[in-house]
C-alpha atoms as one frame of an Amber mdcrd trajectory, in Angstrom:
protein
 -40.272-156.357  43.319 -38.938-158.215  46.393 -35.463-156.872  45.601 -36.907
-153.343  45.414 -38.662-153.793  48.753 -35.425-155.012  50.381 -33.689-151.874
  49.147 -36.556-149.706  50.415 -36.248-151.226  53.884 -32.515-150.472  54.029
 -33.091-146.859  52.999 -35.961-146.569  55.489 -33.689-147.675  58.335 -30.893
-145.318  57.274 -33.073-142.197  56.852 -35.199-142.720  59.953 -32.165-143.280
  62.163 -30.461-140.201  60.691 -33.602-138.236  61.524 -33.672-139.658  65.071
 -37.264-140.825  64.576 -38.675-142.499  67.686 -40.241-145.980  67.917 -38.232
-147.194  64.946 -39.034-150.906  65.359 -42.786-150.296  65.357 -42.498-147.922
  62.409 -40.523-150.577  60.546 -43.456-152.976  61.073 -45.720-150.390  59.418
 -43.391-150.145  56.419 -43.031-153.925  56.108 -46.799-154.480  56.151 -47.333
-151.566  53.729 -44.809-152.938  51.224 -46.458-156.348  51.318 -49.745-155.035
  49.931 -50.192-153.755  46.386 -53.506-152.090  47.221 -54.199-148.411  47.780
 -54.901-148.489  51.507 -56.277-146.123  54.130 -54.498-145.741  57.463 -57.372
-147.647  59.113 -57.035-150.530  56.651 -53.286-150.701  57.238 -53.849-150.631
  61.006 -56.217-153.579  60.665 -53.619-155.492  58.613 -51.016-154.856  61.324
 -53.398-156.031  64.037 -54.198-159.162  62.016 -50.450-159.863  61.895 -50.180
-159.579  65.668 -48.859-155.989  65.816 -51.031-154.019  68.236 -50.521-150.474
  66.918 -53.122-147.729  67.050 -54.377-145.863  64.003 -52.925-142.507  65.090
 -49.420-144.008  65.231 -49.875-145.695  61.837 -51.164-142.454  60.294 -48.200
-140.533  61.725 -45.786-143.154  60.313 -47.452-142.943  56.892 -46.997-139.170
  56.996 -43.279-139.665  57.661 -43.101-142.263  54.887 -44.610-139.726  52.482
 -42.116-137.070  53.611 -39.192-139.450  53.031 -40.524-140.654  49.666 -41.656
-144.193  50.531 -45.392-143.578  50.082 -47.742-141.282  48.192 -51.012-139.888
  49.489 -54.009-139.749  47.145 -57.516-138.354  47.463 -59.629-139.941  44.788
 -63.182-138.906  43.881 -64.784-139.794  47.227 -62.196-137.761  49.162 -60.888
-140.698  51.228 -57.111-140.538  51.776 -55.363-143.625  50.408 -51.665-144.460
  50.336 -49.659-146.276  47.679 -46.022-147.244  47.153 -43.657-144.599  45.813
 -41.079-146.379  43.670 -38.404-143.900  42.662 -38.016-143.306  38.930 -41.421
-144.815  38.136 -44.686-143.111  37.311 -48.185-144.394  36.750 -51.704-143.012
  36.566 -55.029-144.354  37.795 -58.414-145.507  36.525 -61.089-145.590  39.234
 -64.454-147.373  39.066 -67.104-145.027  40.459 -69.293-147.990  41.487 -67.067
-150.555  43.247 -64.157-148.082  43.830 -61.600-150.455  42.261 -58.357-148.658
  41.368 -56.262-149.767  38.391 -52.761-148.431  37.751 -51.559-147.914  34.170
 -48.485-146.639  32.340 -48.508-145.180  28.850 -45.296-143.745  27.389 -47.097
-142.014  24.497 -49.316-140.184  26.977 -46.347-139.163  29.122 -44.530-137.735
  26.089 -47.657-135.905  24.956 -47.997-134.187  28.333 -44.347-133.100  28.235
 -44.863-131.677  24.740 -48.026-129.837  25.789 -46.240-128.283  28.772 -43.341
-127.259  26.507 -45.674-125.609  23.987 -47.042-123.438  26.784 -43.547-122.537
  27.992 -43.468-124.895  30.974 -40.934-127.416  32.165 -43.153-130.123  33.701
 -42.050-131.293  37.161 -44.893-133.601  38.109 -48.434-134.488  37.142 -51.347
-136.689  38.121 -54.030-138.234  35.938 -57.189-139.906  37.254 -59.739-141.457
  34.885 -63.178-142.277  36.292 -65.573-144.810  34.814 -67.364-148.109  35.388
 -65.277-151.302  35.290 -66.238-154.302  33.141 -67.395-156.337  36.161 -69.789
-153.601  37.290 -71.047-153.096  33.733 -72.080-156.767  33.600 -74.299-156.226
  36.646 -75.737-152.939  35.376 -79.264-153.026  33.994 -79.740-151.489  30.560
 -82.776-149.406  31.539 -82.857-147.769  34.964 -84.346-144.792  36.795 -82.312
-141.597  36.677 -82.002-141.770  40.485 -79.598-144.738  40.062 -77.249-142.957
  37.651 -73.724-141.932  38.615 -72.117-138.524  38.253 -70.568-138.057  34.811
 -72.750-140.631  33.050 -74.213-139.754  29.659 -77.718-141.118  29.238 -80.760
-141.022  26.967 -84.237-140.529  28.432 -86.327-143.458  27.185 -89.538-143.058
  29.161 -91.228-140.867  31.749 -93.329-142.825  34.243 -95.882-141.520  36.752
 -98.643-140.267  34.501 -99.440-136.972  32.831 -98.441-134.802  35.795 -94.805
-135.926  35.845 -94.531-135.750  32.059 -95.990-132.234  31.862 -93.756-131.018
  34.689 -90.640-132.220  32.887 -91.831-130.898  29.532 -92.357-127.475  31.116
 -88.730-127.599  32.279 -87.579-128.453  28.769 -86.798-132.139  29.437 -88.230
-134.604  26.926 -88.006-138.298  26.023 -85.042-139.068  23.737 -83.038-136.154
  25.168 -79.391-136.985  25.766 -78.359-135.872  29.249 -75.286-135.782  31.457
 -75.473-136.340  35.219 -73.735-133.417  36.939 -74.407-134.493  40.539 -76.525
-137.156  42.207 -76.886-137.247  45.972 -78.923-140.259  47.087 -81.027-138.224
  49.534 -80.990-134.928  47.653 -81.467-133.530  44.191 -80.138-134.761  40.879
 -78.590-132.092  38.660 -78.499-132.932  34.957 -77.310-131.095  31.860 -79.227
-131.074  28.589 -76.934-129.474  26.019 -75.876-126.176  27.668 -78.670-126.022
  30.285 -78.694-127.387  33.847 -81.771-128.733  35.615 -82.325-129.763  39.238
 -84.710-132.673  39.829 -85.877-134.157  43.112 -85.222-137.827  43.856 -88.933
-138.665  43.615 -89.212-137.303  40.083 -85.810-138.769  39.120 -87.170-142.233
  39.931 -89.837-141.745  37.261 -87.359-140.884  34.497 -86.208-144.100  32.818
 -82.822-143.735  31.145 -80.380-145.816  29.145 -76.577-145.342  29.035 -75.277
-143.887  25.785
């Protein structure tokens, strides 16, 4: 990898000087710091790394340099599920996909040749020559699963989780309200959306239901 980074730096210098890009030395510091992290970083995080290394560069300059690095093929810009822009290395001739933990936001890169070939074959069957693609898998990592309680209120569930309703707390009123909506204990549900200060939307088979946070706290669920 160090050999690859050395090559990247040479190409960076050549292309940026050919393009008459200003402030080359400072932009080179951005590249050097970027290549020395394997994380998917925001421009603010990279700015903080630069400042920690004694390079006093502002976030607007770093963001502008990252944009140039994307244009020249040294970095890729991603917007994962939470919409935050993160940058990663772009190593020519290599491709990988991502698994993202919806709880701790950890990002894991993976490569799978069988999957790559399958996607090419699928594109071909539909009359396409595939140029590029992106796959993002969302779930809960093993570390977060260890901390996760088995039974929990629906209000704690994450979007996309499949759950079973085990109990309805809060007395007869809450139970009757949910029964009138068509939601019963032992129903298997899927969380469509869950905003911490808003409503929870769930799906039971082919029907959608909107539940307030107060009522969602009374529905005890268990992951499937």
